[in-house]
N, C-alpha and C positions, 0 to 999 in steps of 0.2 A: 530524497526528498521531493515532495510533490506540491505544485500549486494547487491551492483551492480556492479558485476564483468564483465558482457558483455560489457557494454561500458565505465564503469569508470567515467561516468558523469550522472549527472540529467536528469530528464524528459525534452526535448525541449533545453538542452543546445547543444552548439557547443564546439570543442575542444579549440576554443579560446574565450569563454564566448560571442559568438554571439548573435543577439536578440531573445527573446522568449515573442515573445509576449504572608390601610384598618383599619380595627381597629382589634386589637388584642384581645385575650381573656382577657388581663389583664384590658380591657377596659369595660368590661361586668358591667352591672347594680349591684347594690348591693341587695341582698334579703330583701323582705318587711320586714320580721319578724326578722331584725338583732337586736341583742340583746343590751339592753341600758345599760351602764357601767358608775359607779361614773366618772371615769377619763374622759369619753366622755362627759357628763355635765360638769365638770370643765373647760375643753377646750372651749365648747361652750359659757359658761358665761364669760370666759376671752375675747373670741373675741368680744363677744356683748359689753362689758364694753370698750374695747378698742376703737370699733367703736364710741360708743357714745361721750367718750373723745375726738376724731379726730374730730368729728363732731361740738363741741363746741370752738374749735380753730379758731382763725380768718383765712381767706382764704391764707394770705400771709405765715402764719405758717404751713400750710398743703403742700405747695411747697416745694420740696427739694432744699435745698442751693446748688448751682451750685460751685464748688471747684475752686477756681482760676488755671489757667493754670500754669505750671511749667514756671518762668522767665528765665530759661535756653535755651537750642537750642531748636526753635519753628520755625514754618513756617505758614503760613495763609493756612489751609486746605481749599481747594474748597469743593463746597457741593458735597458729593460723589452720583455717580448714582445708582440706584436701585440694590442691589445684585441679581445675577442670581440664580435662583431654590430655593430661600428661602425667605430672608426677603427684606424690603424696609424701608424707613425713614417713610412712612405714617402708617404703622403698629407699631411704637415705642410709646407707652403710654407715657402720662406727667408724671404718678406716676406708674410704673410698678409693685408695691407692691399692687395695688388694681385693676389689670386687668390680668386676666389669659393669660398667653403666647400660642403661636403657639404648636400644637401638634408635637409628634414625627413624624419623616418623614424618606425617604428611603435613601436620602443623606444629610450629614451635609453641612451647608453653611456658610459662614462667615458674621460677623456683616455687616449691611449696612454702618457702619462708618468706615469700613477697606475695602479698595479697591486695593490692589496691583495688577499690571498686567505686562504683558510682552509688550516690545515695541521694534521695530514697528511691526506691525500686517498687514496680507493680503499680503504677499510677497510669491512668488511660489520658486524661486532660492534666498535665503538670508537668513537673519537671525531675530530672535526676542530676546530681551535680559531679562535677569533674574534681577527683581528689587532689587538689593542688599542693596539699602539703606532702604529698607521697611521691611527687615527680620531681625532676631534675631538668635542668636545662630548659630548652623553650617549645620543644615540639610535642603535643598531647597524642599517646597512643589512639588509635584508632577506636580500640574498644572501651575507652575513657572519656571520649568526647561528650559533653555534657548533650541532655536532650530537654527539648521543650516541645511537647507536643499539643494539637488541640483537639483531636479526635483518635489518639493512639497513631501506631507506626503504619504507614500506608506499606503494603506489598503488592508490588507491581512486577508483572512478567516483561522483561525487558524487550522481547518479542513485539509486545504490544503496545510499547510506549511511543507516544507522540508529543511533539510540542507543537503547537499552532501559534504562528505569529500573524496577525492581521490587524486591522483598524485602518489607520492613515499610513496606507503602504501601496505599493505600485503591484507588488505580487504576494497575495496573502499565501502563504505556504506552509506546508506542514513536514517537519522535519523528524525522523525515527532517529533512534539512539545509534543506529549503524550510519546515519547522514552525519550526525554530529561527530562521531569518531573519525570519519574521513575528513572532515574538513580541519584547515590549520587549527592546531591546539597550542596552549601554553601551559606552563606551571608558574606559580607563584607561591610565595608563604605569607598567610595572614590570619589574624585571629579572628574569632566570631565571639559576640558576647550579646545575650539576652539583655534588652534594655530595661528588664526587671531586676537584675543581677545587684544582690546586695539590698533587697527590699527586707528580707527577715531583719538583717542587721540595723537597719535604720526604723524599723516601725516596732518590732518586737526583740530587740538585742538581749542576749544572754551571755554571761560571762563564760559559760563553757562552749561556746561557739566556736569551730574550728575554721580555719581557712576555706575548706570545702564547703562548709554550711554556710560562710559568709559572702565568697565571692565566686562559688564553682560553678557557676553558669558562663563560663568562659573557656575556651579551648583555641589551641593554634597549631598549625602544621601547613603542609604541602598540597596545594590543590591543582589539579589539571583539569583542562577542559578548553571550550571554544571561546573566544573574546565575542561579547554580545555585539560588538561593533561589525564583526565579520557576519553575523546574521542579518544585523540591520541593512548591511550594504546587499546582502542577498536578496532581502523582500523589497529594498527601495523605499526607506523612509523619507515620507513627505514633508516639506518644509514646514506645514503647520503643526506636525507634531512636536510637543513640548514636555510630555509626560508618557511613561508606558506602565500599564497596569498588567501585574503578574498575578497568576492564581495557580494554586496548589492543587495537586491531584489524590489528597487525601479527601476523608469523609466530611472535615470542615471546609472544604474548599475556600482555605484563608487566601485573602488576596490583598495586595497592597499596591499603592501609586509610588512610583520613582522619577525623577526628572529625567530625561533622555540624555542630559548630559553625562550621567552617571553612565548610561547605557554604553555611549560612544567612548567612555574612558576606560577605566580599569574592571569594568563587571564583565562575568563571564558566566557560561552555563556549565558547571562542573560536571564531571562524570567520575572523578577519581580523587583520592585524598591519601597522602603519606603512601604514594607508590600504588595502591590497589583501589579496584572500584570501591564506590560510596558504600558504607554499611546502610541497610535499610532506614535505621533509626537515623541516619545523617542525609537522608534524601534520595537514596538509590531509585532509579539508575541515575537521575541527572536532577539538579536543583540550579537554582539561581544563586549567585555569589556576588556579593557587593561590598568589596573590602572596606572595611571602617566603618560600615553602616550597621546600624542596630539588627540584632538577629533577626527579628520578626520579619524583617524585609527582605531577607535572604530566603526566598519562598523555596520548601523542599519540594521535591516530586513536582517540579514546576510542569504544567501541561499547556498553559495558554499565557500570551503576551500580546496585549492589545495596544497598539499605537494611538494616542488621543492628544487632544489640545489642553487636557486639564486632568487633575487627579480624579481617581474614582469615586473618593469619599466612601470607601467601604467600612463595613463594621470595625475593623481592625485599625483604622486610622481615624475614628470618629469616636466611638464610644470607649474605645481603648487605644493607648499607645499615645496618647496626648497628655502633656504635662501640666498639671494646676500649677500655676504661680501663686506667691504670696501676695500679689496685689489683686488676685480675684479673677484674673485673666489665666488662659492656657495658651502654652504654644504647642502647635501641630507641625507634623514632618521634621520633627527635630531628630533626624536620620544620623548624624554623625556622632559617634561616641567620644566620649571626652577623655581627656588624658587622666590615668588612674594607675595605682599601684598598690600591692598589699605584699606585707611580710608573710612569708610561709613557712619560715623557721627562723629563729625560735617561736614557736605559736602553740596555742593549746592543743594537746594535753601534756606538753614537754614539760619537763621540770629541769631547771638549770642547776650545776654544781658551781659554786664559787671559784673563784680565782683560776680558772680554766679558760682557755683561748676557745671559743666558738665562731661560727660564722653566720652573721645576720645576712639572709637571703630572699629573695621573693622576685616578682614578675611585675613588669609595669608595661602599658601600651597606651595608644592612642589612635583615634580616628582620623588623625589630621596628619599624619606622616609618621616620622622618627621620634623615638624618645631620645633626647639629648643629654638628660641628667636626672640621677635619682639621688635624692638627699635623704639621709637615714639620722634620726634622731634618738638618743637614749635616754632623753631626760624631759620627755613630753614635750618637745618642740621648741625648748629654751635654746638648744644649740644645735647645729646640724653639720654632718659630715659628707663630702660626696663619696657615693658607692662607686664601685668598679662597674662598668657594663660589660656584659658577654659580647664579644665580638663572633660574628658579623652582628651589628645592630641593623635590623631591617626596617623598612618602612610598614606600618600597619601590621606589625606581628607583634607577639609578646616578647619582651627585653628581659634577660636574667640579670640582676643585679646582687652583688656580694660585698660584704664589710666584714673584716675580722673584728672582733669584739671579746673583751675579757670582763665577765659580770664581778663585781667587786662584793655580791653578798647583800647589797643593799637595794632597797625599793627602787624599779626604774620602769619607764614607760617607753616603749619603743614605738618609733612612727617612721613611716618612708613617704615622700613626697617626690611625685613625677613632674616633668617638665618637658614639653615637646618642642619641636621644631617651630612651630607658631609662636612660641612665648608663653604659651597658657600652662599655667601652675596647678598642680591639683589642691583645691581649697581645703580648709579646715573644716570639720563639722558645723563650727559656730558660722562661719561664711558662707557655707552650704545652705543651712537653715535659714539665714537673712535672707538669701537670694532667692530660694526656690519655696520656701514654706514647708509648715509640717505635713500639709496634704500632697505632696509631690509624691508620683508612683512610679518615676524611671530615672534612668541615668543617674545613680548613686555614685557619685564621684568623688565623694570627701575622703579625707585622710582617715586610713584606719589606724587602731592603736592596739597595742599589747602590754598588758600590765605584768611585770615581774615580781611576785610577793616576796616577802623575806625568806621563805622557805624554798624559794628557787620555782614554784610553780607558775605558770604562765597561763594568763586568762585573756579574753576579750575585753579591751577597754570600753566597756559600756559607757556612753557618754562623755567620753574622754575627746 
């Protein structure tokens, strides 16, 4: 790291943030003179006998019996495409006990029968959604973390990466990636959620929406980085600093203002996620992480932090990311995410079978600490049951909930309602509309519903 006392700015900056433009040794053949042992002879004889017995069986007995699929929540799975970088359907043998499998590889690959993917793809300024309905537990795999970009994915050489911290500080300083990695760092689990998550379901709902299409702009996992408080101590934040202004290193130079209290709390400059360096789409080589705050404020590819006595009033906190309210006013800097949940199964496009036990499951989260309870209703909110929460329940992270249920073949409406440790309760759609108005554009935290038709088909509950 180096102090930047001459200018108080990083290289190429302007005062107002202007443009800058095999085979391992374990696979070696055995020695020819390997010792023959009694144990080895017995093993060979047993294998030979087993092979002879199998050969005398009729052909149908040699073919493994296919277990019937569960009569519960099922879907007609399309034939999956070949898996990238690993296995494909053509490589799957009829009997895997009679054919050696592929060798070890540099990178692990999913089974060709499992093909979760983000959607949509190929957008430069826009989003791709996490497939919530295809995940279990609470951790989002790195390659399925949702995306929201304003000028595509910034590709940054880590050897050239620099983070400037300046403004109301005693020692304006430039930190390299090596500097950040040498400083004391911590790991914590938390969710990220785009503040526009749920917009499509609120403004243009469709019965055929999946959990991915409704709420796929949230992901959760373990982050590792340097506490921002450590960096603030290094530069000596002055008493008059009440906000810090963070700027991203992508082509949009996205910038947001954050209260200093958050920076001195649990904020960090993260450089790893789920045990590996950040993926480029997730902010590599380093990003700002603000647990519990709306995703847009968690600046990816962070390149500059300015300490100041007020917010910067940037484009992305004035013309955007403000909430119009029903009374004609708007709320600004509504940074903390509300208590929220969604049932991820059964959900569209699942079709249920009657009188069979299944499991209602989903995720809940809040920007105000821990989820303390999730209630589930199967009759449109007339009655509620308390779901089981998967332990450990972590603060500011996705929480998995589950409730066993047997559908009786009659129409049903499934709902989940989250409650957090501050006592905040997820509102109904009617309550949300009354408080926030039809023109609201962010923080869509109302209860989601799934309608089960008489034939067992599950659809998103539009206007329920």
